[in-house]
C-alpha positions, 0 to 999 in steps of 0.5 A: 136828717132822720125822717123816721122820727117824723113819720107824718112827712115820710109819704110826703117826702117820698112824693116830693122826691119823686115828683121833683126829680121827674119834673121836666127841665130844659137844658137852659133851666139845668144850666141855670140850676147848676150855676145857681146851686149856691148863690148868695142872696138866692134860695130854693123853696119846694112845696108839695100839697098832697092828701092833706099834707103840705110839705115846705122845704127851704134850701139857702146859703147860710150867708142869707140867714147868718151873714157868714158861712163859717163857724161863729168867731165872736159872741155877736156871731154866736148870738146871730146863729142862736137867733136865726135858729129861733126865727126859723123854728117858727114856721110863720117866719118862713111861710104863712098858709092861707086857707085849708085850716093847716096846722104845723105837725113837724119841722126840721131845721138843719142849721150849720154850726149847731149840735144837731147839724154835727150829729147829722153830719156824723150820721150821713154824708154832709151835702150841706157843705162843699169843699169851697167852704159854702154852707147851706141851711135847710128848713122843712115844715110839714102841715096837716090841712083839714081841707086841702081844697081850700088851701089858697095861697102861701106868703113867703115871709122869710124876706121880712126876717132875713134881709139878705134874700134877693130871690127865691126860686119856688117850685110847687106840686099840687096833685098832678099840677106843677108850677114854678115862680121866682119870688122877690122881696116885693113879690112874696105871694104864691097863689096855689089856686 
């Protein structure tokens, strides 16, 4: 991904990287994270709210979105790929923000088996596919919030649109506060305040 095309989120991306890499992790959490690096039905959602910008990044095995992790072989699979791209292109299908008057400013959907994914793979080392044939989808959204202090919650709506999701490990950072929560189809709301 070329983050220079999206200067609004450059500061937020750098802040997110620094904050998430500095988060204390227990040995048990590290073992679990390594074991669940690519687990079907599971995903990761990282959220940073800082200086009026809300950054949301979803990382998930492609099977959760597409139902497969290989290049589409049939017209049905090609249609699934196209529809998944359309669905993820609407941030409301992934996360809904309550409060703060937040407007979507930028998004980056890195969907395997698309022209954009191939371009990204040629430009940088492709860490979305490992040597065992696992493929991931990355979706990033940057919102500008008129009143950061009024951002109350997020509802993770991806469960409604892609039935293969069973759980999403969520980490969020607001200022100096860090939290984590495991979401399920029956528990999709993140109370930020």
